[in-house]
N, C-alpha and C positions, 0 to 999 in steps of 0.2 A: 410421642414426640414430636413438638412442632420448631421449625426455624427458617427465619427470612435472610436475607441479606436487607440489612436499615440503611446503610448508604456506603456507598464506595468512595473516595477520595485517589488524592494523586498517586499515595505510598500504602495507602491503610483503607481498612474495611471493617465495619461493623457486623458481628452476628448475631442474632436476636434467638433464643432457642426457649424454651417451654417444657416441660416436662407434665402430663396430667393423668392422672390415675384415678378408675372406677374403685368406687367403692363398695368391698366385701355384698354380695346377696343386694345391692341395689343400683338404680340406672344412675346415680349421683356421680359426676364427672368432676374431680378436684384440682387445681393448679398445683402441684404441692413445688418446684421450683422452679426457678426462673433465672436467667445471665444473659450477657450479655459480654458475648468476645471477641476484639480488638487482634484483628490478624495486622500483622506489618510484613511488607515484601522487605526480604533482605539479599543484599548480593555478595558475592563469598569473603568481603569481608565483615561482612557481619553489619552493613548501614543501610537506613532505607531505601530501595530503588522503585522507581515507577514501576504500576501495576502494568501488567501488557493488557493491551485496549481485547475486548471481546470480538471472537470473529463470527 
């Protein structure tokens, strides 16, 4: 499984995820699935809030 942060916005970020599998009795690697996840920072009321800066 491979993942990376594609984009960071003010209140959200996009994570890209890929899963690869090695086929039985071969060296062949094939991508079996992929997804983009949008993660949104929420406050106590469930409303978007700014993402804290990295330290």
